[in-house]
N, C-alpha and C positions, 0 to 999 in steps of 0.2 A: 344168784337168789334161787333159793328152793323153797316151794310153798308145799305144804302138807295138807292134803285134801282127802276126806272120807264122805263118800256119797255112792249112789246106785251102781256105778260101774262106769267104764270109760271106753269109748270106741276108739281103739288104738290105731284104726286104719282112717280116721278122720284127717282132712287136710290140715287141721289145726294142730296136730300132734305128729304127724308121719315124719319119720326119719329114714330116708332110703338107705343110709349107711349101716343103721342098726334096726332092721325091720322086727317088729315086735319089742315090747318093753322088757327090761330085766326083772322077772318075777322075784319079789322078797324071798329070802333074805338078800338077794343080790342087789347091787347098786352099780349103775353105769352113768357116771356124771358126764360121760362124753356123749350121751344120748341127746338129740336135739330138744326134746321136751319131757320126756317121761324118764327120770332116773331110776325109778323103782315103783312096782306094781304089786301090791299085797292083795292076792284075790283068795277069799275065804271061800266062795262058792264055785263061781263060773267064769270068772274073767271077762265078762262082757258087760255092756250097759243094758237097761231094760228098754222096752218099746218106746217109752216117751223120752228116753236120752237124757235124763235129768243131770247125771254126773258128767256126761260129755259137755251139756250146756254150761253148768257151773264151771268147769275147768277152762273151757274154752273161753269164758268171760273174764276169768283171772289171767292166764298165761297164753292163750291161743295165738298162734302166728301161722298164717295160711302158707303150705308147701303142697306139692303134688301128692295125692293120696295113693296108697297101695293098689287100690282096685280102679284107679283113673277117675272116680267119681270125684266131684268137687275140686278137680285141679285148678288151682289157680296161681298166678305168679306172687312171689313174696312180697312184691310192691303193693300189693292190695291192702293198704294199713287199715281201711275202714273195718275190716274183719279182725283186726287184732284185739287181743284182751286188754286188761287194763295194765298188764306188766308182761308184755311180749317178749322180754329178754330173760323172763324167769322161767323155771322148770318146775315139775311137780313130783312129789312122792305121793302116790296114790293108794288109797285103802278102799278096797270094793266092800261096802258093808251092807249091800243089798240082800235081803232074805228071800233067796229063791227067785220065784218069778215075779216079784213085785209086792209081796204081802206085807211090806214094811222094811225096815233097816234092823239089821243084826248086829248089835254095837258089842264089841269084844269086852 
């Protein structure tokens, strides 16, 4: 299953999305269905999440499944299921629609 989400951005180093085999997401128009969580990332502006982390929170609530993150922070075993999203077996095609530093959303 692949879920499409448009939001403020996505912290690709979060333990909820990290994939050691494919560090960094495939930026659109590329698609990598083999990536553990992020099959595509369309970044119109900066390819990062805002300070509040709204996009990371939303996508984590949907498809999150903990693994060791790139920076070693939030490193948790995969067996910690209380941190899973509602569909932990799903993946995301993400569209970063935050307008700059958080002044709103820039809808295409």
